[in-house]
C-alpha positions in Angstrom: -8.7 2.6 -2.4 -12.1 1.4 -4.6 -12.1 -2.7 -5.3 -12.2 -3.3 -9.2 -15.9 -3.0 -9.7 -15.4 0.8 -8.8 -12.3 0.9 -11.0 -12.3 1.6 -15.2 -10.0 -0.8 -16.4 -8.2 -0.1 -19.8 -6.4 -3.0 -20.9 -5.0 -3.0 -24.5 -2.7 -4.5 -27.1 -1.9 -7.6 -25.0 -1.3 -11.1 -26.5 -3.7 -13.8 -25.8 -3.3 -16.2 -22.5 -0.2 -18.6 -23.4 -1.1 -22.5 -22.1 1.8 -22.4 -19.2 2.3 -25.0 -16.4 1.9 -22.8 -13.3 4.9 -23.9 -10.4 4.4 -23.2 -6.6 7.4 -21.2 -5.4 7.2 -22.2 -2.1 4.5 -19.6 -0.7 0.5 -19.5 -0.9 0.9 -17.0 -3.8 4.5 -16.4 -4.8 3.8 -18.3 -8.0 6.5 -18.8 -11.0 6.0 -19.4 -14.6 7.9 -21.4 -16.9 12.0 -22.1 -16.3 13.9 -19.4 -14.5 16.2 -16.8 -15.9 19.6 -17.2 -16.8 21.5 -16.4 -13.8 23.9 -13.3 -13.7 21.7 -11.3 -15.8 19.5 -8.1 -14.0 16.4 -8.7 -13.1 13.3 -6.8 -14.1 11.0 -6.3 -11.6 7.6 -4.1 -11.0 6.0 -3.1 -7.7 2.1 -3.2 -8.4 2.5 -0.1 -6.3 5.6 2.2 -5.5 5.9 1.0 -2.3 6.1 -2.6 -3.1 8.6 -1.1 -5.8 10.7 0.5 -3.2 11.4 -2.5 -1.4 12.5 -4.6 -3.8 15.0 -2.1 -5.1 16.2 -1.5 -1.5 16.8 -5.6 -1.5 17.6 -6.0 -5.1 20.2 -3.5 -5.4 22.3 -3.0 -8.4 20.6 -6.7 -9.5 17.3 -5.3 -10.2 15.8 -2.7 -12.2 12.3 -1.9 -10.7 9.5 -0.1 -11.9 6.0 0.6 -10.7 2.6 0.8 -12.2 0.8 3.0 -9.5 3.5 5.7 -8.8 2.2 9.2 -8.6 1.2 10.5 -5.4 -0.9 13.4 -6.9 -3.3 11.3 -8.7 -6.3 9.7 -7.1 -5.7 5.7 -7.2 -9.6 5.7 -7.1 -9.5 6.0 -10.9 -6.4 4.4 -11.8 -6.8 3.0 -15.7 -3.8 0.2 -16.8 -2.8 1.1 -20.2 -0.5 -0.6 -23.1 2.4 0.9 -21.2 1.7 -1.5 -17.8 0.9 -4.2 -20.3 4.1 -3.8 -22.1 6.2 -3.4 -18.8 4.3 -6.4 -17.2 5.1 -8.8 -20.5 8.8 -8.2 -19.8 8.8 -8.5 -16.0 10.5 -11.6 -14.2 9.4 -10.2 -10.9 5.8 -8.6 -9.9 5.1 -7.7 -6.2 1.5 -6.8 -5.6 -1.2 -6.2 -3.1 -3.8 -8.1 -3.8 -7.4 -8.2 -2.0 -8.8 -6.7 -5.0 -6.8 -3.6 -4.7 -4.5 -4.3 -8.0 -7.0 -6.8 -9.5 -5.8 -5.2 -12.8 -2.6 -6.9 -13.0 -4.0 -10.5 -13.0 -5.3 -9.0 -16.4 -2.0 -8.1 -17.6 -0.4 -10.9 -16.3 -2.4 -13.3 -17.8 -2.6 -11.5 -20.8 1.2 -11.5 -21.4 2.6 -14.7 -20.0 6.3 -14.5 -19.7 9.0 -17.6 -18.6 10.2 -17.4 -15.3 8.3 -14.8 -14.4 7.4 -14.9 -10.2 4.2 -13.0 -8.8 3.9 -12.5 -5.0 0.2 -11.7 -3.5 1.5 -10.0 -0.6 -2.5 -10.4 1.1 -2.3 -14.0 0.6 1.8 -14.7 0.9 1.3 -12.9 4.1 -2.1 -14.8 5.0 -4.4 -11.6 4.9 -7.7 -14.1 4.5 -9.9 -13.4 1.6 -12.6 -11.7 3.9 -9.9 -8.7 4.7 -11.7 -5.7 4.9 -8.8 -3.2 4.4 -6.8 -3.8 1.5 -3.9 -1.1 2.7 -1.6 -3.9 3.9 1.6 -1.6 3.9 0.5 0.4 6.6 0.5 -2.4 8.8 4.1 -2.7 10.9 4.1 -6.0 10.5 4.0 -6.4 6.7 7.5 -5.3 4.8 9.1 -7.1 7.6 7.4 -10.2 6.7 7.5 -9.9 3.1 11.4 -8.4 2.8 12.2 -12.6 3.0 10.1 -13.3 0.6 11.4 -11.2 -2.0 15.2 -11.7 -1.2 14.1 -15.7 -1.6 12.3 -15.1 -4.8 15.3 -12.8 -5.9 17.5 -15.4 -4.9 16.0 -17.4 -7.0 16.1 -15.6 -10.1 19.6 -15.3 -9.7 20.9 -17.6 -7.2 24.7 -16.1 -7.7 23.4 -13.1 -5.7 22.2 -14.8 -2.8 24.1 -13.2 -0.5 23.8 -9.9 -1.3 19.9 -10.2 -1.0 20.4 -11.5 2.0 22.2 -8.8 3.7 20.5 -6.0 2.3 16.9 -7.9 3.5 18.5 -8.2 7.1 19.9 -4.2 6.4 16.4 -3.7 5.4 14.1 -5.3 8.2 16.3 -3.8 10.8 16.0 -0.3 9.1 12.2 -0.3 10.1 13.3 -0.2 13.8 12.9 3.5 13.9 9.4 3.5 12.6 8.3 0.9 15.3 9.9 2.5 17.7 7.4 5.9 16.6 4.6 4.0 16.9 5.5 2.3 20.3 6.1 5.9 21.7 2.6 7.2 20.1 0.9 4.3 21.8 2.9 5.3 25.1 1.6 8.5 25.1 -1.8 8.3 23.3 -3.4 4.8 23.7 -7.1 4.9 23.6 -7.3 8.5 22.0 -10.2 8.7 19.7 -9.4 9.9 15.8 -12.1 10.0 12.9 -11.1 9.1 9.3 -12.9 9.4 6.0 -11.3 5.9 4.4 -9.2 2.5 5.8 -5.9 4.0 4.3 -4.1 4.6 7.6 -5.9 2.3 10.2 -3.3 -0.4 10.5 -1.1 2.2 11.6 -3.4 4.0 13.7 -4.9 0.7 15.6 -1.4 -0.4 16.3 -0.9 2.9 18.1 -3.6 1.7 20.2 -5.7 5.1 18.8 -9.7 4.4 19.3 -11.2 4.5 15.6 -14.3 6.8 16.0 -15.4 6.9 12.3 -18.1 4.0 12.0 -16.4 1.3 9.7 -19.4 1.6 7.1 -18.9 5.3 6.5 -15.0 4.3 5.9 -16.1 1.4 3.4 -18.4 3.6 1.6 -16.2 6.1 0.9 -13.5 3.6 0.0 -15.9 2.1 -2.5 -17.1 5.7 -4.2 -20.8 4.8 -2.3 -22.4 7.5 -0.4 -22.5 6.8 3.0 -25.6 7.1 4.9 -27.1 9.8 6.1 -26.9 8.5 9.6 -23.1 7.4 9.8 -22.6 11.4 8.3 -24.4 12.5 11.1 -22.1 10.5 13.3 -18.8 11.8 11.6 -20.1 15.4 11.6 -20.9 15.5 15.5 -17.0 13.8 16.2 -15.6 16.8 14.3 -17.8 19.7 15.4 -17.9 18.6 19.2 -14.3 18.1 18.8 -15.4 14.3 20.1 -11.7 13.3 18.6 -8.1 14.7 18.5 -7.6 14.5 15.1 -8.7 14.1 11.6 -6.9 11.5 9.0 -8.2 12.1 5.4 -7.1 10.9 1.8 -4.8 13.2 1.0 -5.3 11.4 -2.8 -8.9 11.0 -2.8 -10.8 14.4 -1.7 -14.8 14.4 -3.2 -17.8 16.9 -1.7 -18.1 14.2 1.3 -14.3 14.7 2.9 -14.4 17.8 1.7 -17.4 19.1 3.7 -15.7 16.9 6.6 -12.1 18.6 6.2 -14.1 22.0 6.5 -15.9 20.5 9.8 -12.8 20.0 10.7 -10.7 22.9 10.6 -13.7 24.8 11.3 -13.9 23.4 15.0 -9.9 23.6 15.1 -10.0 19.4 14.6 -5.9 19.1 13.5 -5.9 17.0 10.2 -3.4 14.7 9.0 -3.5 13.6 5.0 -2.3 10.3 4.3 -1.1 8.6 1.0 -1.9 5.4 -1.0 1.5 5.8 -3.1 4.5 7.0 -1.8 5.1 10.4 -2.6 8.4 11.3 -4.4 11.7 11.4 -3.1 11.0 8.8 0.1 11.9 5.4 0.7 8.7 3.4 2.1 10.6 3.5 5.8 11.1 7.1 5.7 7.5 7.7 4.4 5.9 5.6 7.1 8.0 7.6 9.8 6.6 10.6 8.2 3.0 9.7 8.7 3.4 8.4 12.1 5.1 12.1 12.9 2.2 14.0 11.2 -0.2 12.3 13.6 2.3 12.6 16.6 2.4 16.5 15.9 -1.3 16.6 15.3 -1.9 14.8 18.7 0.9 16.8 20.9 1.1 19.9 19.2 -2.6 20.7 17.8 -0.1 20.7 14.0 -2.1 20.2 10.8 -0.7 18.2 7.9 -1.7 18.6 4.4 0.9 17.2 2.3 4.2 15.6 3.0 7.2 18.0 1.7 
């Protein structure tokens, strides 16, 4: 995903920033503006990315109404443009969960332009201690992220609606327990293929691949260049070409939502030399829960390594 300097942002129709008092909500970037809403109402929540929206919905159940800003897995998230509809959603939100690390900084603009009493904003990167120098912003592929984020969401939902605290705590526990299948799949992948070399285009799924003990053969400089819409160096392109043409890797993982001429050439080379390919997503595909999505991505990598099966799209 490109950082803000590589994304056009269109934020129109929003009011100017109101003078507000920012008070800590207990975590580094879980901030609350003004007074809490009256307990008992349905909480309006936003996930800047659909994966965060899905986790909010699982923990909040019938006590939240959740919408996500970036939610279309068929659209290149690198070119996302916030619009007036997004501004209206943010203006009415009481809880917002966003990624941080520059991945969705347009949310900060929207929030500043439309302050709302009682709004709680959770910036995942800061809340979970990912430093500003963290170079891979695709935090939801880190197996530890959502397990650590779930208690934060449950806590903030409870602050907004104290009478439903017991429900949120039970839902959080169920959610964290439900991650066990994915974690077990990663452990099995590691037990079978630790040290196996893989190639990628961008660092979309790197956290998951590294947790499974797979060895990243693609230079970081190439990954970062493609992630930030910069042409990779000729030297890095040659390295990647050789990894695929000489079958020095067992699988090629690419960002299914962002295929340009460079990544298309790598894909063609992988297919020509019978290196199985796996398409991964930045935006959660429809009809999946977060847990099912992560299991499906891990299964696709396992199938590629175990049976040479390519998975271009999740069904």
